[in-house]
N, CA, C and O atoms as a printed pandas DataFrame, in Angstrom:
     atom_number atom_name residue_name chain_id  residue_number  x_coord  y_coord  z_coord
0              1         N          MET        A               1    0.834   -1.196    0.000
1              2        CA          MET        A               1    0.000    0.000    0.000
2              3         C          MET        A               1    0.868    1.244    0.000
3              4         O          MET        A               1    1.972    1.259    0.545
4              5         N          ALA        A               2    0.357    2.254   -0.606
5              6        CA          ALA        A               2    1.068    3.522   -0.696
6              7         C          ALA        A               2    0.986    4.279    0.628
7              8         O          ALA        A               2    0.114    4.034    1.461
8              9         N          GLU        A               3    1.924    5.204    0.785
9             10        CA          GLU        A               3    1.954    6.046    1.983
10            11         C          GLU        A               3    0.749    6.978    2.006
11            12         O          GLU        A               3    0.310    7.458    0.961
12            13         N          LEU        A               4    0.219    7.231    3.194
13            14        CA          LEU        A               4   -0.949    8.086    3.345
14            15         C          LEU        A               4   -0.579    9.543    3.026
15            16         O          LEU        A               4    0.361   10.080    3.613
16            17         N          PRO        A               5   -1.303   10.180    2.111
17            18        CA          PRO        A               5   -0.993   11.563    1.742
18            19         C          PRO        A               5   -1.462   12.542    2.824
19            20         O          PRO        A               5   -2.269   12.193    3.685
20            21         N          THR        A               6   -0.946   13.762    2.763
21            22        CA          THR        A               6   -1.360   14.815    3.691
22            23         C          THR        A               6   -2.732   15.344    3.282
23            24         O          THR        A               6   -3.200   15.087    2.173
24            25         N          ASN        A               7   -3.369   16.080    4.181
25            26        CA          ASN        A               7   -4.659   16.702    3.860
26            27         C          ASN        A               7   -4.521   17.650    2.669
27            28         O          ASN        A               7   -5.399   17.697    1.807
28            29         N          ALA        A               8   -3.426   18.399    2.619
29            30        CA          ALA        A               8   -3.208   19.334    1.509
30            31         C          ALA        A               8   -3.088   18.586    0.187
31            32         O          ALA        A               8   -3.625   19.034   -0.826
32            33         N          GLU        A               9   -2.393   17.461    0.183
33            34        CA          GLU        A               9   -2.249   16.666   -1.045
34            35         C          GLU        A               9   -3.603   16.092   -1.471
35            36         O          GLU        A               9   -3.942   16.092   -2.654
36            37         N          ILE        A              10   -4.367   15.607   -0.497
37            38        CA          ILE        A              10   -5.694   15.054   -0.809
38            39         C          ILE        A              10   -6.583   16.142   -1.400
39            40         O          ILE        A              10   -7.225   15.935   -2.429
40            41         N          ARG        A              11   -6.618   17.292   -0.753
41            42        CA          ARG        A              11   -7.475   18.383   -1.223
42            43         C          ARG        A              11   -7.086   18.825   -2.633
43            44         O          ARG        A              11   -7.960   19.088   -3.460
44            45         N          SER        A              12   -5.807   18.908   -2.911
45            46        CA          SER        A              12   -5.340   19.311   -4.234
46            47         C          SER        A              12   -5.827   18.338   -5.316
47            48         O          SER        A              12   -6.312   18.756   -6.368
48            49         N          LYS        A              13   -5.690   17.043   -5.042
49            50        CA          LYS        A              13   -6.166   16.030   -6.003
50            51         C          LYS        A              13   -7.682   16.083   -6.134
51            52         O          LYS        A              13   -8.220   15.894   -7.225
52            53         N          MET        A              14   -8.374   16.340   -5.023
53            54        CA          MET        A              14   -9.834   16.414   -5.047
54            55         C          MET        A              14  -10.303   17.556   -5.937
55            56         O          MET        A              14  -11.272   17.404   -6.681
56            57         N          GLU        A              15   -9.620   18.704   -5.867
57            58        CA          GLU        A              15  -10.006   19.857   -6.677
58            59         C          GLU        A              15   -9.944   19.516   -8.165
59            60         O          GLU        A              15  -10.826   19.906   -8.931
60            61         N          SER        A              16   -8.910   18.793   -8.569
61            62        CA          SER        A              16   -8.792   18.379   -9.967
62            63         C          SER        A              16   -9.845   17.334  -10.323
63            64         O          SER        A              16  -10.512   17.432  -11.352
64            65         N          LEU        A              17   -9.982   16.333   -9.454
65            66        CA          LEU        A              17  -10.891   15.229   -9.719
66            67         C          LEU        A              17  -12.345   15.683   -9.790
67            68         O          LEU        A              17  -13.094   15.226  -10.653
68            69         N          LEU        A              18  -12.752   16.576   -8.893
69            70        CA          LEU        A              18  -14.144   17.033   -8.867
70            71         C          LEU        A              18  -14.529   17.805  -10.125
71            72         O          LEU        A              18  -15.712   17.911  -10.448
72            73         N          ARG        A              19  -13.554   18.337  -10.827
73            74        CA          ARG        A              19  -13.837   19.054  -12.072
74            75         C          ARG        A              19  -13.970   18.115  -13.266
75            76         O          ARG        A              19  -14.394   18.537  -14.342
76            77         N          THR        A              20  -13.611   16.845  -13.088
77            78        CA          THR        A              20  -13.616   15.926  -14.227
78            79         C          THR        A              20  -14.597   14.769  -14.101
79            80         O          THR        A              20  -14.983   14.187  -15.115
80            81         N          VAL        A              21  -15.013   14.419  -12.886
81            82        CA          VAL        A              21  -15.895   13.258  -12.721
82            83         C          VAL        A              21  -17.353   13.636  -12.969
83            84         O          VAL        A              21  -17.726   14.806  -12.894
84            85         N          ASN        A              22  -18.158   12.639  -13.262
85            86        CA          ASN        A              22  -19.588   12.832  -13.459
86            87         C          ASN        A              22  -20.297   12.511  -12.145
87            88         O          ASN        A              22  -20.527   11.345  -11.824
88            89         N          LEU        A              23  -20.637   13.537  -11.401
89            90        CA          LEU        A              23  -21.272   13.335  -10.101
90            91         C          LEU        A              23  -22.715   12.859  -10.216
91            92         O          LEU        A              23  -23.334   12.509   -9.211
92            93         N          ASP        A              24  -23.255   12.844  -11.430
93            94        CA          ASP        A              24  -24.594   12.289  -11.617
94            95         C          ASP        A              24  -24.607   10.804  -11.296
95            96         O          ASP        A              24  -25.614   10.265  -10.836
96            97         N          ILE        A              25  -23.481   10.147  -11.542
97            98        CA          ILE        A              25  -23.466    8.689  -11.419
98            99         C          ILE        A              25  -22.416    8.158  -10.460
99           100         O          ILE        A              25  -22.397    6.958  -10.188
100          101         N          MET        A              26  -21.545    9.005   -9.941
101          102        CA          MET        A              26  -20.477    8.548   -9.050
102          103         C          MET        A              26  -20.884    8.699   -7.589
103          104         O          MET        A              26  -21.244    9.788   -7.141
104          105         N          THR        A              27  -20.824    7.596   -6.857
105          106        CA          THR        A              27  -21.129    7.635   -5.431
106          107         C          THR        A              27  -19.916    8.133   -4.651
107          108         O          THR        A              27  -18.821    8.240   -5.202
108          109         N          THR        A              28  -20.110    8.433   -3.383
109          110        CA          THR        A              28  -18.992    8.844   -2.535
110          111         C          THR        A              28  -17.948    7.742   -2.455
111          112         O          THR        A              28  -16.750    8.019   -2.517
112          113         N          THR        A              29  -18.381    6.510   -2.320
113          114        CA          THR        A              29  -17.453    5.382   -2.257
114          115         C          THR        A              29  -16.617    5.303   -3.529
115          116         O          THR        A              29  -15.406    5.092   -3.472
116          117         N          GLN        A              30  -17.271    5.473   -4.680
117          118        CA          GLN        A              30  -16.537    5.453   -5.953
118          119         C          GLN        A              30  -15.584    6.635   -6.053
119          120         O          GLN        A              30  -14.479    6.505   -6.580
120          121         N          PHE        A              31  -16.011    7.785   -5.548
121          122        CA          PHE        A              31  -15.151    8.966   -5.582
122          123         C          PHE        A              31  -13.905    8.739   -4.728
123          124         O          PHE        A              31  -12.795    9.057   -5.154
124          125         N          ILE        A              32  -14.082    8.194   -3.530
125          126        CA          ILE        A              32  -12.939    7.944   -2.648
126          127         C          ILE        A              32  -12.019    6.899   -3.273
127          128         O          ILE        A              32  -10.798    7.000   -3.152
128          129         N          ALA        A              33  -12.593    5.897   -3.942
129          130        CA          ALA        A              33  -11.765    4.895   -4.626
130          131         C          ALA        A              33  -10.953    5.544   -5.756
131          132         O          ALA        A              33   -9.774    5.239   -5.930
132          133         N          ALA        A              34  -11.588    6.439   -6.521
133          134        CA          ALA        A              34  -10.879    7.143   -7.592
134          135         C          ALA        A              34   -9.782    8.024   -7.005
135          136         O          ALA        A              34   -8.692    8.121   -7.570
136          137         N          LEU        A              35  -10.062    8.653   -5.894
137          138        CA          LEU        A              35   -9.072    9.490   -5.213
138          139         C          LEU        A              35   -7.916    8.625   -4.718
139          140         O          LEU        A              35   -6.754    9.015   -4.835
140          141         N          SER        A              36   -8.225    7.471   -4.175
141          142        CA          SER        A              36   -7.199    6.533   -3.727
142          143         C          SER        A              36   -6.288    6.137   -4.880
143          144         O          SER        A              36   -5.073    6.030   -4.711
144          145         N          ASP        A              37   -6.875    5.920   -6.050
145          146        CA          ASP        A              37   -6.089    5.568   -7.239
146          147         C          ASP        A              37   -5.078    6.660   -7.581
147          148         O          ASP        A              37   -3.993    6.378   -8.088
148          149         N          GLU        A              38   -5.447    7.906   -7.298
149          150        CA          GLU        A              38   -4.544    9.029   -7.557
150          151         C          GLU        A              38   -3.312    8.972   -6.648
151          152         O          GLU        A              38   -2.291    9.597   -6.936
152          153         N          PHE        A              39   -3.416    8.224   -5.558
153          154        CA          PHE        A              39   -2.310    8.092   -4.600
154          155         C          PHE        A              39   -1.820    6.643   -4.558
155          156         O          PHE        A              39   -1.509    6.116   -3.490
156          157         N          ASP        A              40   -1.755    6.009   -5.721
157          158        CA          ASP        A              40   -1.234    4.642   -5.856
158          159         C          ASP        A              40   -1.931    3.647   -4.937
159          160         O          ASP        A              40   -1.297    2.735   -4.406
160          161         N          GLY        A              41   -3.239    3.822   -4.751
161          162        CA          GLY        A              41   -4.020    2.870   -3.980
162          163         C          GLY        A              41   -3.954    3.049   -2.480
163          164         O          GLY        A              41   -4.302    2.131   -1.738
164          165         N          ALA        A              42   -3.517    4.211   -2.012
165          166        CA          ALA        A              42   -3.454    4.455   -0.567
166          167         C          ALA        A              42   -4.842    4.272    0.053
167          168         O          ALA        A              42   -5.847    4.683   -0.527
168          169         N          ASP        A              43   -4.886    3.656    1.231
169          170        CA          ASP        A              43   -6.150    3.446    1.941
170          171         C          ASP        A              43   -6.570    4.760    2.602
171          172         O          ASP        A              43   -5.980    5.178    3.598
172          173         N          LEU        A              44   -7.582    5.399    2.044
173          174        CA          LEU        A              44   -8.038    6.699    2.533
174          175         C          LEU        A              44   -9.238    6.598    3.469
175          176         O          LEU        A              44   -9.835    7.617    3.816
176          177         N          SER        A              45   -9.599    5.386    3.883
177          178        CA          SER        A              45  -10.791    5.213    4.714
178          179         C          SER        A              45  -10.704    5.987    6.032
179          180         O          SER        A              45  -11.720    6.455    6.544
180          181         N          SER        A              46   -9.510    6.122    6.572
181          182        CA          SER        A              46   -9.365    6.871    7.827
182          183         C          SER        A              46   -9.522    8.373    7.610
183          184         O          SER        A              46   -9.651    9.126    8.576
184          185         N          ARG        A              47   -9.513    8.815    6.357
185          186        CA          ARG        A              47   -9.629   10.239    6.027
186          187         C          ARG        A              47  -10.996   10.590    5.453
187          188         O          ARG        A              47  -11.177   11.690    4.931
188          189         N          LYS        A              48  -11.960    9.675    5.541
189          190        CA          LYS        A              48  -13.268    9.879    4.925
190          191         C          LYS        A              48  -13.949   11.155    5.421
191          192         O          LYS        A              48  -14.506   11.908    4.622
192          193         N          LYS        A              49  -13.909   11.404    6.724
193          194        CA          LYS        A              49  -14.558   12.597    7.269
194          195         C          LYS        A              49  -13.947   13.864    6.667
195          196         O          LYS        A              49  -14.666   14.789    6.288
196          197         N          PHE        A              50  -12.618   13.899    6.583
197          198        CA          PHE        A              50  -11.952   15.047    5.965
198          199         C          PHE        A              50  -12.354   15.175    4.499
199          200         O          PHE        A              50  -12.654   16.272    4.027
200          201         N          ILE        A              51  -12.359   14.054    3.782
201          202        CA          ILE        A              51  -12.676   14.057    2.346
202          203         C          ILE        A              51  -14.092   14.574    2.111
203          204         O          ILE        A              51  -14.313   15.376    1.204
204          205         N          LEU        A              52  -15.053   14.123    2.918
205          206        CA          LEU        A              52  -16.437   14.574    2.746
206          207         C          LEU        A              52  -16.573   16.067    3.004
207          208         O          LEU        A              52  -17.255   16.770    2.258
208          209         N          GLY        A              53  -15.929   16.550    4.052
209          210        CA          GLY        A              53  -15.976   17.982    4.348
210          211         C          GLY        A              53  -15.307   18.801    3.255
211          212         O          GLY        A              53  -15.837   19.825    2.824
212          213         N          ALA        A              54  -14.142   18.347    2.810
213          214        CA          ALA        A              54  -13.422   19.061    1.755
214          215         C          ALA        A              54  -14.209   19.037    0.447
215          216         O          ALA        A              54  -14.230   20.024   -0.288
216          217         N          ARG        A              55  -14.862   17.899    0.158
217          218        CA          ARG        A              55  -15.671   17.805   -1.063
218          219         C          ARG        A              55  -16.754   18.879   -1.072
219          220         O          ARG        A              55  -16.953   19.569   -2.072
220          221         N          ASP        A              56  -17.447   19.011    0.047
221          222        CA          ASP        A              56  -18.516   20.005    0.130
222          223         C          ASP        A              56  -17.971   21.419   -0.040
223          224         O          ASP        A              56  -18.568   22.235   -0.742
224          225         N          GLU        A              57  -16.840   21.710    0.600
225          226        CA          GLU        A              57  -16.224   23.037    0.466
226          227         C          GLU        A              57  -15.805   23.315   -0.973
227          228         O          GLU        A              57  -16.044   24.404   -1.494
228          229         N          ILE        A              58  -15.186   22.336   -1.610
229          230        CA          ILE        A              58  -14.717   22.505   -2.990
230          231         C          ILE        A              58  -15.903   22.699   -3.928
231          232         O          ILE        A              58  -15.862   23.554   -4.813
232          233         N          LEU        A              59  -16.959   21.909   -3.738
233          234        CA          LEU        A              59  -18.146   22.049   -4.592
234          235         C          LEU        A              59  -18.782   23.417   -4.422
235          236         O          LEU        A              59  -19.261   24.002   -5.394
236          237         N          ASP        A              60  -18.795   23.940   -3.191
237          238        CA          ASP        A              60  -19.326   25.284   -2.970
238          239         C          ASP        A              60  -18.534   26.307   -3.769
239          240         O          ASP        A              60  -19.110   27.213   -4.371
240          241         N          VAL        A              61  -17.219   26.162   -3.773
241          242        CA          VAL        A              61  -16.358   27.092   -4.522
242          243         C          VAL        A              61  -16.581   26.926   -6.023
243          244         O          VAL        A              61  -16.715   27.911   -6.748
244          245         N          ILE        A              62  -16.618   25.676   -6.486
245          246        CA          ILE        A              62  -16.802   25.427   -7.919
246          247         C          ILE        A              62  -18.142   25.963   -8.392
247          248         O          ILE        A              62  -18.222   26.619   -9.430
248          249         N          MET        A              63  -19.194   25.684   -7.631
249          250        CA          MET        A              63  -20.529   26.127   -8.041
250          251         C          MET        A              63  -20.661   27.638   -7.966
251          252         O          MET        A              63  -21.464   28.224   -8.692
252          253         N          GLY        A              64  -19.891   28.274   -7.103
253          254        CA          GLY        A              64  -19.947   29.721   -6.966
254          255         C          GLY        A              64  -19.034   30.443   -7.924
255          256         O          GLY        A              64  -19.114   31.665   -8.050
256          257         N          SER        A              65  -18.159   29.711   -8.608
257          258        CA          SER        A              65  -17.207   30.352   -9.510
258          259         C          SER        A              65  -17.852   30.674  -10.843
259          260         O          SER        A              65  -18.882   30.105  -11.206
260          261         N          ASP        A              66  -17.235   31.591  -11.564
261          262        CA          ASP        A              66  -17.755   32.008  -12.858
262          263         C          ASP        A              66  -17.119   31.263  -14.020
263          264         O          ASP        A              66  -17.457   31.532  -15.173
264          265         N          ASP        A              67  -16.200   30.326  -13.749
265          266        CA          ASP        A              67  -15.571   29.621  -14.862
266          267         C          ASP        A              67  -16.547   28.641  -15.492
267          268         O          ASP        A              67  -17.688   28.523  -15.045
268          269         N          SER        A              68  -16.109   27.949  -16.512
269          270        CA          SER        A              68  -17.003   27.064  -17.267
270          271         C          SER        A              68  -17.016   25.659  -16.683
271          272         O          SER        A              68  -16.913   24.679  -17.422
272          273         N          SER        A              69  -17.141   25.553  -15.387
273          274        CA          SER        A              69  -17.180   24.262  -14.715
274          275         C          SER        A              69  -18.382   23.461  -15.194
275          276         O          SER        A              69  -19.462   24.004  -15.428
276          277         N          SER        A              70  -18.166   22.147  -15.334
277          278        CA          SER        A              70  -19.257   21.289  -15.787
278          279         C          SER        A              70  -20.138   20.840  -14.624
279          280         O          SER        A              70  -21.158   20.185  -14.842
280          281         N          ILE        A              71  -19.764   21.177  -13.411
281          282        CA          ILE        A              71  -20.537   20.757  -12.242
282          283         C          ILE        A              71  -21.579   21.823  -11.923
283          284         O          ILE        A              71  -21.251   22.998  -11.754
284          285         N          THR        A              72  -22.824   21.403  -11.842
285          286        CA          THR        A              72  -23.903   22.327  -11.507
286          287         C          THR        A              72  -24.569   21.865  -10.223
287          288         O          THR        A              72  -24.354   20.744   -9.763
288          289         N          LYS        A              73  -25.366   22.728   -9.664
289          290        CA          LYS        A              73  -26.101   22.368   -8.450
290          291         C          LYS        A              73  -27.000   21.162   -8.725
291          292         O          LYS        A              73  -27.127   20.276   -7.880
292          293         N          LYS        A              74  -27.620   21.126   -9.900
293          294        CA          LYS        A              74  -28.490   20.000  -10.243
294          295         C          LYS        A              74  -27.687   18.699  -10.266
295          296         O          LYS        A              74  -28.169   17.667   -9.799
296          297         N          GLN        A              75  -26.468   18.741  -10.806
297          298        CA          GLN        A              75  -25.642   17.538  -10.841
298          299         C          GLN        A              75  -25.314   17.049   -9.435
299          300         O          GLN        A              75  -25.308   15.845   -9.178
300          301         N          VAL        A              76  -25.046   17.969   -8.538
301          302        CA          VAL        A              76  -24.745   17.595   -7.158
302          303         C          VAL        A              76  -25.970   16.944   -6.517
303          304         O          VAL        A              76  -25.849   15.933   -5.826
304          305         N          ILE        A              77  -27.133   17.517   -6.745
305          306        CA          ILE        A              77  -28.372   16.957   -6.191
306          307         C          ILE        A              77  -28.638   15.567   -6.773
307          308         O          ILE        A              77  -29.003   14.646   -6.043
308          309         N          LEU        A              78  -28.455   15.419   -8.081
309          310        CA          LEU        A              78  -28.666   14.117   -8.709
310          311         C          LEU        A              78  -27.664   13.094   -8.181
311          312         O          LEU        A              78  -28.008   11.929   -7.978
312          313         N          SER        A              79  -26.438   13.524   -7.962
313          314        CA          SER        A              79  -25.423   12.628   -7.415
314          315         C          SER        A              79  -25.803   12.146   -6.025
315          316         O          SER        A              79  -25.643   10.969   -5.703
316          317         N          MET        A              80  -26.304   13.049   -5.210
317          318        CA          MET        A              80  -26.723   12.674   -3.860
318          319         C          MET        A              80  -27.911   11.717   -3.921
319          320         O          MET        A              80  -27.998   10.793   -3.112
320          321         N          ARG        A              81  -28.822   11.924   -4.862
321          322        CA          ARG        A              81  -29.973   11.025   -5.016
322          323         C          ARG        A              81  -29.497    9.635   -5.469
323          324         O          ARG        A              81  -30.008    8.613   -5.010
324          325         N          TRP        A              82  -28.510    9.617   -6.380
325          326        CA          TRP        A              82  -27.943    8.348   -6.854
326          327         C          TRP        A              82  -27.340    7.586   -5.668
327          328         O          TRP        A              82  -27.529    6.377   -5.533
328          329         N          GLU        A              83  -26.620    8.304   -4.824
329          330        CA          GLU        A              83  -25.994    7.695   -3.658
330          331         C          GLU        A              83  -27.044    7.135   -2.696
331          332         O          GLU        A              83  -26.868    6.046   -2.149
332          333         N          LYS        A              84  -28.130    7.874   -2.491
333          334        CA          LYS        A              84  -29.209    7.400   -1.615
334          335         C          LYS        A              84  -29.848    6.136   -2.192
335          336         O          LYS        A              84  -30.170    5.208   -1.451
336          337         N          ALA        A              85  -30.030    6.102   -3.499
337          338        CA          ALA        A              85  -30.624    4.923   -4.140
338          339         C          ALA        A              85  -29.704    3.713   -3.979
339          340         O          ALA        A              85  -30.172    2.614   -3.679
340          341         N          ALA        A              86  -28.405    3.909   -4.177
341          342        CA          ALA        A              86  -27.453    2.803   -4.030
342          343         C          ALA        A              86  -27.453    2.287   -2.592
343          344         O          ALA        A              86  -27.384    1.079   -2.363
344          345         N          ALA        A              87  -27.529    3.195   -1.630
345          346        CA          ALA        A              87  -27.581    2.791   -0.217
346          347         C          ALA        A              87  -28.868    2.017    0.071
347          348         O          ALA        A              87  -28.854    1.033    0.810
348          349         N          ALA        A              88  -29.968    2.464   -0.511
349          350        CA          ALA        A              88  -31.248    1.773   -0.304
350          351         C          ALA        A              88  -31.177    0.342   -0.839
351          352         O          ALA        A              88  -31.707   -0.579   -0.218
352          353         N          VAL        A              89  -30.527    0.156   -1.983
353          354        CA          VAL        A              89  -30.367   -1.195   -2.542
354          355         C          VAL        A              89  -29.559   -2.054   -1.578
355          356         O          VAL        A              89  -29.943   -3.183   -1.272
356          357         N          GLN        A              90  -28.435   -1.516   -1.099
357          358        CA          GLN        A              90  -27.567   -2.276   -0.191
358          359         C          GLN        A              90  -28.284   -2.652    1.096
359          360         O          GLN        A              90  -27.997   -3.691    1.689
360          361         N          GLU        A              91  -29.219   -1.808    1.529
361          362        CA          GLU        A              91  -29.946   -2.065    2.776
362          363         C          GLU        A              91  -31.236   -2.845    2.546
363          364         O          GLU        A              91  -32.000   -3.081    3.482
364          365         N          GLY        A              92  -31.477   -3.244    1.301
365          366        CA          GLY        A              92  -32.658   -4.042    1.007
366          367         C          GLY        A              92  -33.954   -3.259    0.914
367          368         O          GLY        A              92  -35.031   -3.855    0.923
368          369         N          ARG        A              93  -33.878   -1.942    0.826
369          370        CA          ARG        A              93  -35.075   -1.102    0.698
370          371         C          ARG        A              93  -35.361   -0.896   -0.792
371          372         O          ARG        A              93  -35.137    0.186   -1.334
372          373         N          HIS        A              94  -35.853   -1.938   -1.436
373          374        CA          HIS        A              94  -35.992   -1.965   -2.888
374          375         C          HIS        A              94  -37.006   -0.964   -3.438
375          376         O          HIS        A              94  -36.757   -0.332   -4.464
376          377         N          LYS        A              95  -38.152   -0.816   -2.762
377          378        CA          LYS        A              95  -39.161    0.142   -3.244
378          379         C          LYS        A              95  -38.596    1.558   -3.255
379          380         O          LYS        A              95  -38.779    2.301   -4.219
380          381         N          GLU        A              96  -37.912    1.921   -2.182
381          382        CA          GLU        A              96  -37.314    3.255   -2.116
382          383         C          GLU        A              96  -36.253    3.428   -3.204
383          384         O          GLU        A              96  -36.176    4.480   -3.838
384          385         N          ALA        A              97  -35.440    2.395   -3.417
385          386        CA          ALA        A              97  -34.407    2.463   -4.456
386          387         C          ALA        A              97  -35.041    2.665   -5.832
387          388         O          ALA        A              97  -34.580    3.496   -6.614
388          389         N          LEU        A              98  -36.086    1.913   -6.123
389          390        CA          LEU        A              98  -36.756    2.062   -7.426
390          391         C          LEU        A              98  -37.347    3.458   -7.582
391          392         O          LEU        A              98  -37.259    4.056   -8.655
392          393         N          ARG        A              99  -37.951    3.979   -6.510
393          394        CA          ARG        A              99  -38.507    5.335   -6.565
394          395         C          ARG        A              99  -37.418    6.351   -6.868
395          396         O          ARG        A              99  -37.599    7.229   -7.712
396          397         N          LEU        A             100  -36.290    6.234   -6.182
397          398        CA          LEU        A             100  -35.187    7.168   -6.397
398          399         C          LEU        A             100  -34.599    7.033   -7.795
399          400         O          LEU        A             100  -34.318    8.037   -8.451
400          401         N          TYR        A             101  -34.413    5.799   -8.253
401          402        CA          TYR        A             101  -33.873    5.603   -9.605
402          403         C          TYR        A             101  -34.830    6.157  -10.664
403          404         O          TYR        A             101  -34.388    6.752  -11.647
404          405         N          HIS        A             102  -36.131    5.965  -10.467
405          406        CA          HIS        A             102  -37.092    6.501  -11.438
406          407         C          HIS        A             102  -37.093    8.030  -11.431
407          408         O          HIS        A             102  -37.237    8.655  -12.481
408          409         N          SER        A             103  -36.935    8.629  -10.256
409          410        CA          SER        A             103  -36.857   10.095  -10.225
410          411         C          SER        A             103  -35.571   10.570  -10.888
411          412         O          SER        A             103  -35.560   11.616  -11.537
412          413         N          LEU        A             104  -34.493    9.818  -10.732
413          414        CA          LEU        A             104  -33.247   10.153  -11.431
414          415         C          LEU        A             104  -33.434   10.057  -12.941
415          416         O          LEU        A             104  -32.958   10.905  -13.696
416          417         N          LEU        A             105  -34.122    9.030  -13.358
417          418        CA          LEU        A             105  -34.378    8.832  -14.781
418          419         C          LEU        A             105  -35.139   10.015  -15.360
419          420         O          LEU        A             105  -34.848   10.465  -16.468
420          421         N          ALA        A             106  -36.114   10.516  -14.612
421          422        CA          ALA        A             106  -36.913   11.648  -15.082
422          423         C          ALA        A             106  -36.114   12.949  -15.124
423          424         O          ALA        A             106  -36.360   13.800  -15.979
424          425         N          ASP        A             107  -35.157   13.109  -14.203
425          426        CA          ASP        A             107  -34.437   14.374  -14.075
426          427         C          ASP        A             107  -33.063   14.407  -14.738
427          428         O          ASP        A             107  -32.453   15.472  -14.833
428          429         N          SER        A             108  -32.569   13.264  -15.194
429          430        CA          SER        A             108  -31.217   13.206  -15.752
430          431         C          SER        A             108  -31.216   13.498  -17.241
431          432         O          SER        A             108  -32.220   13.300  -17.925
432          433         N          PRO        A             109  -30.060   13.979  -17.745
433          434        CA          PRO        A             109  -29.932   14.159  -19.189
434          435         C          PRO        A             109  -30.096   12.816  -19.895
435          436         O          PRO        A             109  -29.734   11.775  -19.347
436          437         N          GLN        A             110  -30.631   12.840  -21.090
437          438        CA          GLN        A             110  -30.897   11.615  -21.848
438          439         C          GLN        A             110  -29.652   10.746  -21.984
439          440         O          GLN        A             110  -29.759    9.520  -22.011
440          441         N          SER        A             111  -28.477   11.358  -22.071
441          442        CA          SER        A             111  -27.232   10.607  -22.267
442          443         C          SER        A             111  -26.866    9.737  -21.066
443          444         O          SER        A             111  -26.069    8.810  -21.209
444          445         N          ASP        A             112  -27.421   10.010  -19.897
445          446        CA          ASP        A             112  -27.074    9.261  -18.692
446          447         C          ASP        A             112  -28.091    8.187  -18.331
447          448         O          ASP        A             112  -27.936    7.531  -17.301
448          449         N          THR        A             113  -29.103    7.990  -19.125
449          450        CA          THR        A             113  -30.193    7.102  -18.713
450          451         C          THR        A             113  -29.854    5.618  -18.790
451          452         O          THR        A             113  -30.471    4.829  -18.073
452          453         N          SER        A             114  -28.907    5.201  -19.620
453          454        CA          SER        A             114  -28.648    3.762  -19.723
454          455         C          SER        A             114  -28.109    3.199  -18.418
455          456         O          SER        A             114  -28.462    2.081  -18.043
456          457         N          MET        A             115  -27.265    3.941  -17.718
457          458        CA          MET        A             115  -26.739    3.468  -16.439
458          459         C          MET        A             115  -27.856    3.383  -15.398
459          460         O          MET        A             115  -27.880    2.461  -14.582
460          461         N          ILE        A             116  -28.767    4.332  -15.429
461          462        CA          ILE        A             116  -29.878    4.320  -14.480
462          463         C          ILE        A             116  -30.795    3.133  -14.790
463          464         O          ILE        A             116  -31.248    2.443  -13.876
464          465         N          ASN        A             117  -31.067    2.896  -16.071
465          466        CA          ASN        A             117  -31.880    1.741  -16.450
466          467         C          ASN        A             117  -31.224    0.435  -16.001
467          468         O          ASN        A             117  -31.915   -0.483  -15.557
468          469         N          ASP        A             118  -29.888    0.344  -16.115
469          470        CA          ASP        A             118  -29.173   -0.848  -15.649
470          471         C          ASP        A             118  -29.349   -1.023  -14.138
471          472         O          ASP        A             118  -29.518   -2.143  -13.655
472          473         N          ALA        A             119  -29.309    0.082  -13.398
473          474        CA          ALA        A             119  -29.490    0.016  -11.948
474          475         C          ALA        A             119  -30.897   -0.459  -11.607
475          476         O          ALA        A             119  -31.083   -1.277  -10.706
476          477         N          ILE        A             120  -31.890    0.058  -12.335
477          478        CA          ILE        A             120  -33.278   -0.361  -12.113
478          479         C          ILE        A             120  -33.422   -1.857  -12.378
479          480         O          ILE        A             120  -34.049   -2.568  -11.592
480          481         N          GLU        A             121  -32.847   -2.336  -13.475
481          482        CA          GLU        A             121  -32.904   -3.765  -13.787
482          483         C          GLU        A             121  -32.235   -4.597  -12.694
483          484         O          GLU        A             121  -32.708   -5.684  -12.364
484          485         N          GLY        A             122  -31.128   -4.084  -12.127
485          486        CA          GLY        A             122  -30.445   -4.793  -11.052
486          487         C          GLY        A             122  -31.321   -4.930   -9.818
487          488         O          GLY        A             122  -31.326   -5.978   -9.172
488          489         N          VAL        A             123  -32.064   -3.873   -9.486
489          490        CA          VAL        A             123  -32.958   -3.929   -8.326
490          491         C          VAL        A             123  -34.084   -4.926   -8.594
491          492         O          VAL        A             123  -34.438   -5.721   -7.723
492          493         N          ILE        A             124  -34.634   -4.879   -9.783
493          494        CA          ILE        A             124  -35.712   -5.817  -10.131
494          495         C          ILE        A             124  -35.198   -7.251  -10.070
495          496         O          ILE        A             124  -35.902   -8.144   -9.599
496          497         N          ASP        A             125  -33.961   -7.478  -10.549
497          498        CA          ASP        A             125  -33.364   -8.813  -10.462
498          499         C          ASP        A             125  -33.192   -9.254   -9.007
499          500         O          ASP        A             125  -33.370  -10.430   -8.689
500          501         N          GLU        A             126  -32.846   -8.309   -8.124
501          502        CA          GLU        A             126  -32.721   -8.651   -6.709
502          503         C          GLU        A             126  -34.052   -9.038   -6.097
503          504         O          GLU        A             126  -34.117   -9.917   -5.238
504          505         N          ILE        A             127  -35.115   -8.382   -6.541
505          506        CA          ILE        A             127  -36.440   -8.663   -5.998
506          507         C          ILE        A             127  -36.984   -9.983   -6.529
507          508         O          ILE        A             127  -37.452  -10.825   -5.763
508          509         N          TYR        A             128  -36.918  -10.159   -7.868
509          510        CA          TYR        A             128  -37.582  -11.292   -8.506
510          511         C          TYR        A             128  -36.631  -12.368   -9.006
511          512         O          TYR        A             128  -37.077  -13.416   -9.474
512          513         N          GLY        A             129  -35.338  -12.128   -8.916
513          514        CA          GLY        A             129  -34.349  -13.060   -9.459
514          515         C          GLY        A             129  -34.057  -12.690  -10.906
515          516         O          GLY        A             129  -34.880  -12.059  -11.569
516          517         N          PRO        A             130  -32.890  -13.083  -11.391
517          518        CA          PRO        A             130  -32.495  -12.733  -12.763
518          519         C          PRO        A             130  -33.432  -13.339  -13.805
519          520         O          PRO        A             130  -34.021  -14.402  -13.606
520          521         N          LYS        A             131  -33.546  -12.627  -14.916
521          522        CA          LYS        A             131  -34.350  -13.159  -16.033
522          523         C          LYS        A             131  -33.680  -14.407  -16.563
523          524         O          LYS        A             131  -32.459  -14.553  -16.512
524          525         N          GLY        A             132  -34.482  -15.273  -17.058
525          526        CA          GLY        A             132  -33.810  -16.383  -17.698
526          527         C          GLY        A             132  -34.490  -17.637  -17.572
527          528         O          GLY        A             132  -34.011  -18.653  -18.077
C-alpha cells in the first residue's frame, strides 16, 4: 500500500478530480476509490470525514465560480440522489431504491439514462431473481 498523503495533497487532487468526474453517477465510495487511485491505492478510509468535508467546500467554490465548470447544483443533487438509491439497494429497501432511480431517470440528461436503467434492472433482479 502507498503512503498516506497529507490533507493538503488530498485536497489538491480532489479539486482536480471534482472538475472531471460525473457526479450524476459517481457515489462517494466510488469517488474515494478514484481518489485513492490518484495516490497509488493508498487506503483513505481513515480520512473519509476530511474528504467529505473538503468535497462540500470545494463544490461550494466550484458552483460559486464564474468559470465554465461542468458541475452544476443539479448535478450535485442528482449525485446525492444516486448515492441514496445505491444505499437503499444495499440495505434491502428496494421500493425506495426504485422510486429514487425513477426520479433520477426523469431528471437526468438523456445521455445518462442507460446506467440508471441498468441500476433499475439490477434492483428488479434482486427482488424477482435474474431473467432467464
